[in-house]
N, C-alpha and C positions, 0 to 999 in steps of 0.2 A: 471617580469611584473605582477602586481597585478590588478585583475579585480574588478570593483566596484560591490557592492551587487546588483545593478539594472541590470547590465550585466549578473551576475550570475543567477539572477531570470529569466531573459528572455531566457537564455540558458536552464535552467531547464524546463521552460514551453515548449520550442520548442521540447525538448527530450520527454516530456510527451505527447505532441500532436501526435508526430510521432509514439510512441510505445504504446499508449493507445489502448486497445483492443487486442493486440497481446498476452497478457497473457491468453486469453480465447481460443486461437487457440490450445493449447496443450490438453484441455479438450474436444475438438470437437470429438475425436475419442472414448472416453470413456463415458459410462452412468454415469451421475452425480446425478441421482435420484431427490430428491427435491432441491438440491443445498446447503443445510446447511453444509454438510461435505465438499463440494468443497469451500464454503465460509470460513470455519474454516481453511482448509489447505492453502488457498490463503492468509488469514490473517497471519498465522504463517510464511509463506514464505516472505511476505512483512516485517514483524517484523525482521526476521533474516537478510534480505538484508539491512534493515535500520540500524541494529546494526553493520554490517560489514562496511557499508559506514561511519558511525560515527567513527568507530575505525580507518579507513583509513584516513579520512579528519581531524579529531580533535585529540588532544592529550589526552583528557579526556572526559568522558561521563557526560552529564548533563541531568537529568531526568526532564521532563516537564509534570506535572500532567494533564494539559489541553489537551495535545495530547492523553493521555490514555483515558481520559473522552470522547473525540470526537470519537476515534476509538471504544470504548465500545458502545457508542450511535449508531454509524453506524451499528455495528454488531447486536445490539438488534432490530434496525429498520428492518434490513434484515430478521432476525429471525421471527419477528411478521408479517411482510409483507407476507413472504412465508407460515406462519402458517395459515393465513387467506384464503388461496386458497386451 
C-alpha cells in the first residue's frame, strides 16, 4: 500500500507536533552557557539524523542547495541574536 504525499506530509507534521521541544529536555540538566555550542551540536545531530533517514528511505542521496542555505541562515540568525544579548 502506497501513501500519497499529502498523507505522508500530514503524518510528518503530526510527528513534529508531538515531539517538538522534547529535544531540549536532554539539555535541561546541563549548563549550556550562551547556547551557541548547544545550537551547533543540535544542528550536527539534526544533520546526522537527516542523512540516516535519507539513507534508509531513498536509494540515493540528492543534495539540495536551498536546504543548506536555509539551515545556514537559521544558524547565523541564532548566532547574531544571541550575540546581541
